[in-house]
C-alpha positions, 0 to 999 in steps of 0.5 A: 739136514737131520735124518732120524732112523726110526722103526715101528712102535717105537716110543723113543723115535716118536719123542725124538721127532716130536723134540725136533719139531717143537724146536722147529728143526727140520728133519727127514724120517727114515723108518727102517722097518720098511726100508731094508737098505736103511736097516742094513746101513744102521746095522752096518754102523753098529747100532741095535737100538732106536732112533739113530740120529744122523747129519746128512752129509754133502752131496757126493759123500758116502756116509752120513755123520752121527749127530748125537750119542744116545739116541733120544735121550741124547737129543733130548739133553740138547738145546735147539741152539746145540742141535743147530751147531751140530746139524749140517743144514743144507738149503736149496733154492727151489725155482 
């Protein structure tokens, strides 16, 4: 699952999420303007710009992994196939 860390009033964040939507790639948005835990996590990773696009790791692992360097521009440079190769997609059966 892809996690897009965003903040309020971020045009690049919107562009990145639109690229994922256009390619029918599922993701979760985490807005760090409203989630102090997520904001602290992004700061601890050394990031100062948005969006930051991560893979959600398997359950039980503590840290997610960076999907692409360069945020929006790095993501848009990738094809759907390249994004999916990098992404860790976890599916669950819903009963």
